[in-house]
Structure formats: C-alpha cells, structure tokens
VEXSE-561529 format. One record per residue (C-alpha): residue in three letters; residue number from 1; x, y, z. Coordinates in steps of 0.001 Angstrom, whole numbers. Layout:
<nodes>
<node residu="ALA" num="NUM" X="X" Y="Y" Z="Z"/>
...
</nodes>
This chain:
<nodes>
<node residu="MET" num="1" X="-7635" Y="6750" Z="-15132"/>
<node residu="SER" num="2" X="-8591" Y="10451" Z="-15147"/>
<node residu="SER" num="3" X="-10413" Y="10706" Z="-11885"/>
<node residu="LEU" num="4" X="-9827" Y="9357" Z="-8100"/>
<node residu="PRO" num="5" X="-12616" Y="7642" Z="-5769"/>
<node residu="ALA" num="6" X="-12610" Y="9508" Z="-2970"/>
<node residu="LEU" num="7" X="-13968" Y="8275" Z="722"/>
<node residu="ALA" num="8" X="-16958" Y="9935" Z="2113"/>
<node residu="ALA" num="9" X="-16191" Y="11223" Z="5304"/>
<node residu="ARG" num="10" X="-19154" Y="9198" Z="7346"/>
<node residu="MET" num="11" X="-18563" Y="5865" Z="5595"/>
<node residu="ALA" num="12" X="-18967" Y="2856" Z="8140"/>
<node residu="VAL" num="13" X="-18113" Y="-629" Z="7024"/>
<node residu="SER" num="14" X="-20037" Y="-3469" Z="9212"/>
<node residu="VAL" num="15" X="-19838" Y="-7266" Z="8775"/>
<node residu="ILE" num="16" X="-20442" Y="-10316" Z="10827"/>
<node residu="CYS" num="17" X="-18598" Y="-13354" Z="10846"/>
<node residu="VAL" num="18" X="-18317" Y="-16264" Z="12738"/>
<node residu="GLY" num="19" X="-15640" Y="-18907" Z="12131"/>
<node residu="ILE" num="20" X="-15821" Y="-19134" Z="8460"/>
<node residu="SER" num="21" X="-19691" Y="-19275" Z="8054"/>
<node residu="CYS" num="22" X="-20203" Y="-15391" Z="7380"/>
<node residu="ALA" num="23" X="-22803" Y="-13372" Z="6151"/>
<node residu="PRO" num="24" X="-22963" Y="-11548" Z="2868"/>
<node residu="PRO" num="25" X="-19819" Y="-9463" Z="2427"/>
<node residu="ASP" num="26" X="-20210" Y="-5831" Z="3176"/>
<node residu="THR" num="27" X="-20195" Y="-4161" Z="-404"/>
<node residu="GLN" num="28" X="-20158" Y="-98" Z="-812"/>
<node residu="ARG" num="29" X="-19114" Y="1999" Z="-3779"/>
<node residu="ILE" num="30" X="-17059" Y="5026" Z="-2915"/>
<node residu="PRO" num="31" X="-18206" Y="7997" Z="-4854"/>
<node residu="ALA" num="32" X="-15983" Y="9866" Z="-7008"/>
<node residu="THR" num="33" X="-14649" Y="13140" Z="-6321"/>
<node residu="GLY" num="34" X="-12178" Y="15553" Z="-7099"/>
<node residu="SER" num="35" X="-8082" Y="14896" Z="-6574"/>
<node residu="ALA" num="36" X="-6669" Y="17139" Z="-4078"/>
<node residu="PRO" num="37" X="-2799" Y="16580" Z="-3473"/>
<node residu="ALA" num="38" X="-1697" Y="14678" Z="-370"/>
<node residu="SER" num="39" X="-108" Y="16243" Z="2349"/>
<node residu="GLN" num="40" X="3132" Y="14951" Z="3023"/>
<node residu="SER" num="41" X="5105" Y="13732" Z="6412"/>
<node residu="GLY" num="42" X="8002" Y="12809" Z="7801"/>
<node residu="GLY" num="43" X="11392" Y="13784" Z="6809"/>
<node residu="GLY" num="44" X="12006" Y="14758" Z="3310"/>
<node residu="PRO" num="45" X="12270" Y="12927" Z="347"/>
<node residu="ALA" num="46" X="15105" Y="10864" Z="90"/>
<node residu="PRO" num="47" X="18471" Y="12456" Z="-1719"/>
<node residu="VAL" num="48" X="18223" Y="12505" Z="-5488"/>
<node residu="SER" num="49" X="21703" Y="12630" Z="-6979"/>
<node residu="ALA" num="50" X="22610" Y="15926" Z="-8853"/>
<node residu="GLN" num="51" X="24173" Y="14000" Z="-11861"/>
<node residu="GLN" num="52" X="23049" Y="12406" Z="-14636"/>
<node residu="ALA" num="53" X="20079" Y="9585" Z="-13756"/>
<node residu="SER" num="54" X="21876" Y="5687" Z="-13745"/>
<node residu="PRO" num="55" X="18989" Y="3059" Z="-14820"/>
<node residu="ALA" num="56" X="17827" Y="1100" Z="-11472"/>
<node residu="LYS" num="57" X="19116" Y="-2594" Z="-11331"/>
<node residu="VAL" num="58" X="15329" Y="-3767" Z="-11573"/>
<node residu="SER" num="59" X="13040" Y="-4608" Z="-14301"/>
<node residu="ILE" num="60" X="9760" Y="-3413" Z="-13361"/>
<node residu="PRO" num="61" X="7072" Y="-2929" Z="-16007"/>
<node residu="LEU" num="62" X="5988" Y="1028" Z="-16140"/>
<node residu="PRO" num="63" X="4050" Y="2633" Z="-18747"/>
<node residu="PRO" num="64" X="5712" Y="4615" Z="-21787"/>
<node residu="GLY" num="65" X="7898" Y="7633" Z="-20713"/>
<node residu="TYR" num="66" X="8284" Y="6126" Z="-16569"/>
<node residu="SER" num="67" X="11432" Y="5104" Z="-15803"/>
<node residu="LEU" num="68" X="13102" Y="4016" Z="-12475"/>
<node residu="THR" num="69" X="17052" Y="5091" Z="-11805"/>
<node residu="ASP" num="70" X="19192" Y="5685" Z="-8866"/>
<node residu="THR" num="71" X="18847" Y="2246" Z="-6824"/>
<node residu="ALA" num="72" X="19976" Y="2650" Z="-3500"/>
<node residu="GLU" num="73" X="19516" Y="1407" Z="-215"/>
<node residu="TRP" num="74" X="17011" Y="2629" Z="2545"/>
<node residu="GLY" num="75" X="17202" Y="1876" Z="5738"/>
<node residu="ASN" num="76" X="17022" Y="2421" Z="10221"/>
<node residu="PRO" num="77" X="17199" Y="112" Z="13103"/>
<node residu="VAL" num="78" X="13928" Y="-1921" Z="12456"/>
<node residu="GLU" num="79" X="13610" Y="-2375" Z="8863"/>
<node residu="ASN" num="80" X="15821" Y="-1866" Z="5519"/>
<node residu="GLY" num="81" X="15758" Y="-2364" Z="1832"/>
<node residu="ASP" num="82" X="16557" Y="-1083" Z="-1677"/>
<node residu="ARG" num="83" X="14945" Y="2077" Z="-3054"/>
<node residu="ALA" num="84" X="15140" Y="4180" Z="-6680"/>
<node residu="ILE" num="85" X="13804" Y="7295" Z="-8374"/>
<node residu="LEU" num="86" X="10753" Y="7260" Z="-9666"/>
<node residu="ARG" num="87" X="10757" Y="9276" Z="-12942"/>
<node residu="ARG" num="88" X="8433" Y="10363" Z="-15932"/>
<node residu="GLY" num="89" X="10405" Y="11736" Z="-18444"/>
<node residu="ASN" num="90" X="12594" Y="14267" Z="-16459"/>
<node residu="GLU" num="91" X="10638" Y="15378" Z="-14031"/>
<node residu="VAL" num="92" X="11241" Y="13485" Z="-10491"/>
<node residu="ILE" num="93" X="7991" Y="11724" Z="-8944"/>
<node residu="ASP" num="94" X="9269" Y="10659" Z="-5721"/>
<node residu="THR" num="95" X="12013" Y="7775" Z="-4133"/>
<node residu="VAL" num="96" X="10013" Y="4264" Z="-3957"/>
<node residu="ALA" num="97" X="10629" Y="1331" Z="-1887"/>
<node residu="LEU" num="98" X="11119" Y="-1634" Z="-4506"/>
<node residu="GLU" num="99" X="10150" Y="-4367" Z="-1703"/>
<node residu="PHE" num="100" X="6335" Y="-3201" Z="-2766"/>
<node residu="GLU" num="101" X="7580" Y="-2069" Z="-6799"/>
<node residu="VAL" num="102" X="5503" Y="352" Z="-8642"/>
<node residu="VAL" num="103" X="2377" Y="-851" Z="-9617"/>
<node residu="THR" num="104" X="547" Y="784" Z="-12772"/>
<node residu="VAL" num="105" X="-3340" Y="1084" Z="-12480"/>
<node residu="GLY" num="106" X="-5312" Y="1923" Z="-15863"/>
<node residu="LYS" num="107" X="-2927" Y="3472" Z="-18237"/>
<node residu="ASP" num="108" X="-932" Y="5733" Z="-16592"/>
<node residu="SER" num="109" X="-1827" Y="5845" Z="-12862"/>
<node residu="LEU" num="110" X="929" Y="4332" Z="-10290"/>
<node residu="ILE" num="111" X="614" Y="3046" Z="-6532"/>
<node residu="PHE" num="112" X="3889" Y="3050" Z="-4893"/>
<node residu="LEU" num="113" X="5331" Y="3198" Z="-1271"/>
<node residu="ALA" num="114" X="6952" Y="6675" Z="-424"/>
<node residu="VAL" num="115" X="10699" Y="6539" Z="998"/>
<node residu="ARG" num="116" X="11640" Y="9633" Z="3147"/>
<node residu="HIS" num="117" X="14774" Y="10441" Z="5151"/>
<node residu="HIS" num="118" X="15728" Y="12093" Z="8455"/>
<node residu="THR" num="119" X="17448" Y="15590" Z="7881"/>
<node residu="GLU" num="120" X="19611" Y="15030" Z="11109"/>
<node residu="LEU" num="121" X="22709" Y="12310" Z="11444"/>
<node residu="PHE" num="122" X="21480" Y="9200" Z="12840"/>
<node residu="ILE" num="123" X="24198" Y="9599" Z="15604"/>
<node residu="PRO" num="124" X="25085" Y="13435" Z="16264"/>
<node residu="GLY" num="125" X="27959" Y="14948" Z="14921"/>
<node residu="ASP" num="126" X="29100" Y="11680" Z="13346"/>
<node residu="SER" num="127" X="29192" Y="12092" Z="9726"/>
<node residu="SER" num="128" X="29678" Y="8499" Z="8957"/>
<node residu="SER" num="129" X="26608" Y="7534" Z="10679"/>
<node residu="GLY" num="130" X="24546" Y="8677" Z="8171"/>
<node residu="TYR" num="131" X="20482" Y="9353" Z="7873"/>
<node residu="GLU" num="132" X="17876" Y="7080" Z="8660"/>
<node residu="SER" num="133" X="15496" Y="6889" Z="5743"/>
<node residu="PHE" num="134" X="12008" Y="4890" Z="5948"/>
<node residu="PRO" num="135" X="9134" Y="4152" Z="4459"/>
<node residu="THR" num="136" X="6048" Y="6456" Z="4657"/>
<node residu="GLU" num="137" X="3115" Y="6078" Z="2741"/>
<node residu="TYR" num="138" X="1565" Y="4476" Z="-323"/>
<node residu="ILE" num="139" X="653" Y="6861" Z="-3266"/>
<node residu="PHE" num="140" X="-1776" Y="6785" Z="-5875"/>
<node residu="TRP" num="141" X="-335" Y="8905" Z="-8504"/>
<node residu="THR" num="142" X="-1338" Y="10363" Z="-11851"/>
<node residu="PRO" num="143" X="-254" Y="12983" Z="-14315"/>
<node residu="SER" num="144" X="-2551" Y="14857" Z="-12523"/>
<node residu="SER" num="145" X="-2856" Y="14255" Z="-8948"/>
<node residu="ARG" num="146" X="-1347" Y="12619" Z="-5982"/>
<node residu="ARG" num="147" X="-3139" Y="10784" Z="-3012"/>
<node residu="GLU" num="148" X="-2051" Y="8510" Z="-70"/>
<node residu="LEU" num="149" X="-4129" Y="5660" Z="374"/>
<node residu="ARG" num="150" X="-5038" Y="5993" Z="3926"/>
<node residu="GLY" num="151" X="-6918" Y="9164" Z="2657"/>
<node residu="PHE" num="152" X="-9564" Y="7212" Z="661"/>
<node residu="LEU" num="153" X="-9285" Y="3688" Z="1218"/>
<node residu="PRO" num="154" X="-11431" Y="2503" Z="4271"/>
<node residu="PHE" num="155" X="-9271" Y="1406" Z="7211"/>
<node residu="PHE" num="156" X="-6207" Y="1280" Z="5139"/>
<node residu="LYS" num="157" X="-3296" Y="1764" Z="7489"/>
<node residu="SER" num="158" X="503" Y="1948" Z="6203"/>
<node residu="ASP" num="159" X="1961" Y="384" Z="8887"/>
<node residu="ASN" num="160" X="-226" Y="-2431" Z="8836"/>
<node residu="SER" num="161" X="-1966" Y="-3082" Z="6062"/>
<node residu="SER" num="162" X="9" Y="-5463" Z="3510"/>
<node residu="PRO" num="163" X="-1498" Y="-4526" Z="254"/>
<node residu="ILE" num="164" X="-775" Y="-6256" Z="-2797"/>
<node residu="VAL" num="165" X="-2731" Y="-5376" Z="-6414"/>
<node residu="SER" num="166" X="-3807" Y="-7593" Z="-8799"/>
<node residu="ASP" num="167" X="-3117" Y="-7123" Z="-12579"/>
<node residu="GLU" num="168" X="-7018" Y="-6536" Z="-12607"/>
<node residu="SER" num="169" X="-6446" Y="-2919" Z="-10509"/>
<node residu="VAL" num="170" X="-8161" Y="-4441" Z="-7396"/>
<node residu="ILE" num="171" X="-5916" Y="-3727" Z="-4438"/>
<node residu="HIS" num="172" X="-6254" Y="-6214" Z="-1519"/>
<node residu="TYR" num="173" X="-5237" Y="-5431" Z="1896"/>
<node residu="TRP" num="174" X="-5652" Y="-6187" Z="5697"/>
<node residu="GLY" num="175" X="-8155" Y="-3254" Z="6680"/>
<node residu="ILE" num="176" X="-7477" Y="-2310" Z="10706"/>
<node residu="ALA" num="177" X="-10135" Y="-560" Z="12628"/>
<node residu="THR" num="178" X="-9618" Y="1593" Z="15618"/>
<node residu="PRO" num="179" X="-9309" Y="2749" Z="18194"/>
<node residu="ALA" num="180" X="-6900" Y="480" Z="20057"/>
<node residu="PRO" num="181" X="-5457" Y="-1440" Z="22131"/>
<node residu="GLU" num="182" X="-7340" Y="-4268" Z="20284"/>
<node residu="PHE" num="183" X="-8162" Y="-3780" Z="16716"/>
<node residu="ARG" num="184" X="-10679" Y="-5235" Z="14468"/>
<node residu="VAL" num="185" X="-9192" Y="-6730" Z="11708"/>
<node residu="TYR" num="186" X="-11075" Y="-7023" Z="7723"/>
<node residu="ALA" num="187" X="-10113" Y="-8579" Z="4581"/>
<node residu="MET" num="188" X="-10494" Y="-5503" Z="2394"/>
<node residu="ARG" num="189" X="-10782" Y="-5438" Z="-1735"/>
<node residu="TYR" num="190" X="-11081" Y="-2261" Z="-3833"/>
<node residu="ASP" num="191" X="-11225" Y="-2296" Z="-7409"/>
<node residu="PHE" num="192" X="-9991" Y="945" Z="-8825"/>
<node residu="ARG" num="193" X="-12028" Y="787" Z="-11869"/>
<node residu="THR" num="194" X="-15271" Y="83" Z="-10616"/>
<node residu="THR" num="195" X="-15038" Y="1712" Z="-7201"/>
<node residu="ARG" num="196" X="-16323" Y="-1347" Z="-5265"/>
<node residu="VAL" num="197" X="-15303" Y="-1663" Z="-1592"/>
<node residu="ASP" num="198" X="-16146" Y="-5431" Z="-219"/>
<node residu="SER" num="199" X="-14891" Y="-6578" Z="3308"/>
<node residu="LEU" num="200" X="-15174" Y="-9132" Z="5612"/>
<node residu="PHE" num="201" X="-14197" Y="-9196" Z="9615"/>
<node residu="THR" num="202" X="-11764" Y="-11719" Z="10070"/>
<node residu="HIS" num="203" X="-10419" Y="-11236" Z="13877"/>
<node residu="VAL" num="204" X="-9360" Y="-9003" Z="17034"/>
<node residu="ASP" num="205" X="-5720" Y="-8183" Z="17059"/>
<node residu="ASP" num="206" X="-3433" Y="-6089" Z="19379"/>
<node residu="LEU" num="207" X="-926" Y="-5676" Z="16239"/>
<node residu="ALA" num="208" X="2047" Y="-5903" Z="19220"/>
<node residu="SER" num="209" X="4332" Y="-5498" Z="16790"/>
<node residu="ASP" num="210" X="6929" Y="-3841" Z="14773"/>
<node residu="TYR" num="211" X="7364" Y="-5386" Z="11585"/>
<node residu="ARG" num="212" X="5402" Y="-3862" Z="8853"/>
<node residu="TYR" num="213" X="4565" Y="-7286" Z="7448"/>
<node residu="TYR" num="214" X="2852" Y="-8981" Z="10613"/>
<node residu="LEU" num="215" X="-167" Y="-9443" Z="8717"/>
<node residu="PRO" num="216" X="1298" Y="-11519" Z="5640"/>
<node residu="VAL" num="217" X="651" Y="-9718" Z="2442"/>
<node residu="PRO" num="218" X="-2688" Y="-11452" Z="940"/>
<node residu="ARG" num="219" X="-2125" Y="-14352" Z="-1612"/>
<node residu="VAL" num="220" X="-4156" Y="-13825" Z="-4595"/>
<node residu="SER" num="221" X="-5047" Y="-16828" Z="-7087"/>
<node residu="ASP" num="222" X="-7685" Y="-16905" Z="-10087"/>
<node residu="THR" num="223" X="-10467" Y="-17989" Z="-7927"/>
<node residu="ALA" num="224" X="-9816" Y="-16977" Z="-4270"/>
<node residu="VAL" num="225" X="-7762" Y="-14629" Z="-1963"/>
<node residu="SER" num="226" X="-5879" Y="-15990" Z="1259"/>
<node residu="PHE" num="227" X="-5757" Y="-13777" Z="4299"/>
<node residu="GLY" num="228" X="-3115" Y="-15149" Z="6790"/>
<node residu="GLY" num="229" X="-4407" Y="-18968" Z="5729"/>
<node residu="LEU" num="230" X="-8132" Y="-17657" Z="5814"/>
<node residu="ARG" num="231" X="-9738" Y="-18230" Z="1927"/>
<node residu="LEU" num="232" X="-12011" Y="-15791" Z="564"/>
<node residu="ASP" num="233" X="-14045" Y="-16688" Z="-2626"/>
<node residu="LYS" num="234" X="-13032" Y="-14007" Z="-4878"/>
<node residu="THR" num="235" X="-16931" Y="-14273" Z="-6247"/>
<node residu="THR" num="236" X="-18545" Y="-13551" Z="-3522"/>
<node residu="TRP" num="237" X="-16169" Y="-12305" Z="-838"/>
<node residu="LYS" num="238" X="-17140" Y="-15008" Z="1796"/>
<node residu="ALA" num="239" X="-14834" Y="-17386" Z="3897"/>
<node residu="ILE" num="240" X="-14602" Y="-21060" Z="1983"/>
<node residu="GLY" num="241" X="-12026" Y="-22637" Z="4385"/>
<node residu="ARG" num="242" X="-8636" Y="-22285" Z="5024"/>
<node residu="ASP" num="243" X="-5037" Y="-22971" Z="3382"/>
<node residu="PRO" num="244" X="-3659" Y="-26178" Z="4395"/>
<node residu="PRO" num="245" X="-541" Y="-25685" Z="6891"/>
<node residu="PRO" num="246" X="3120" Y="-25333" Z="5481"/>
<node residu="GLY" num="247" X="4833" Y="-28766" Z="5124"/>
</nodes>
C-alpha cells in the first residue's frame, strides 16, 4: 500500500438506530493524502537487547523480510501480556504486544499495538521492582510512513475500540464519540483498500472500566459481524438480529 488515507478534519458521522430497525448505514470515504510520521507518547520503547536477536516464540505470518524476535513479558498493575521486537531486516520497527499480533495489510503494510515502558522504577529506589510497561497506540506502518490509527479512523480510541482486522484488509472496531460522561458507541468498519467507512449507532455507555476489552472484540463471519451480540449484515451494515445467548 503506497498511500495512507487520512481523516478530513471536520468529518462527522451521523446515524440513527432504534432497537435493531435501523436507517441505512452512514457511509463515507476518507480522502487520500500524504502520510506524516505520528508522534510518540508516554514513556519510551520497551527495551531492545543489544545482543543478537533471538527468534520470537510465536508463529505470526509476516511479509518477506519481516520478523518478530526477543519475546518477553510486559505488565503493569492493570494488565499484562507478551511482547516481541518487530524487525524489517536488521531494522528495529517497534516493540509490539502479541495479544493483537501483527496484521499484514496489502503487500507490506502492517498494523500493530505498540508497547512502551516507564523510565522510572515501579517502586522508587528498588531496582528489583522493575519497570512498568504498557500498550499505547495501534499503529499503521508502511516502509515509508508510520501513523496512529486514532489519527485517521473516525471515533477510534486505543483503550476502548477493541479492533480486529479481517483477511480482506477491513478493520472492525467500536467507535467512541465524545464527550463524556455518556459516550455514544458505534459499530465501525474501515476498508483499507477502498477507504470506505461504515458506521452504525449501537448504544450509550459510560465506559466505567479500566479493562481494555470491556467492549468485546467484534466477531467476524462470512456474512455478518457481531458487536457484543448485535449482528450486522456485512453487505448492508444493517442490524439483522442478536447472537443466541451462550450455553
């Protein structure tokens, strides 16, 4: 993928939905513009060993020339997981959270969840306490650019959107519209190939949880996408019912 679509500054998404009888989905296209490097926030990259890289203990398909190495753990009082160093040849791209894996989009573009670490000890003066590390932003990376998803996907919030990317290079996620304390929540999808955006209002939520997946990761099938039990038709992006209760 040679260019990256960017969100127009004044783009608004308006949809109407009552129960599961909804108006046609709001469909927009994000115009293509040049890509600019995204700024980094919060701490520094998770430490990279100066020694020779060791292969990661994971099996994630990547484009030729890319690799994951140096598997380790990341953690803080709220959440924890595994991380690895993402490389292109000998170049270090970033430290990534393996819970989201690394998703290939197009020929050699990638989406990943970056991991950062605090530069101060968890317990001041106690070197054995280590350093907190934590996921920060979902990144869209190409050999010539790096951008945060929240910078161009409408209503995307790194802490709450719970994204998943399908084999068709379509990202499905929860859209969170501000302001607080009551957030309007949308079922969203964005096609990286066509730059098309679809949205459907689902509910209002106070998002009163520190759990990253409080809004569950959407489930994608051949014909539908399920957002927390609400099923949307993949062709029309209209609500078509609810998933049966578990068990």
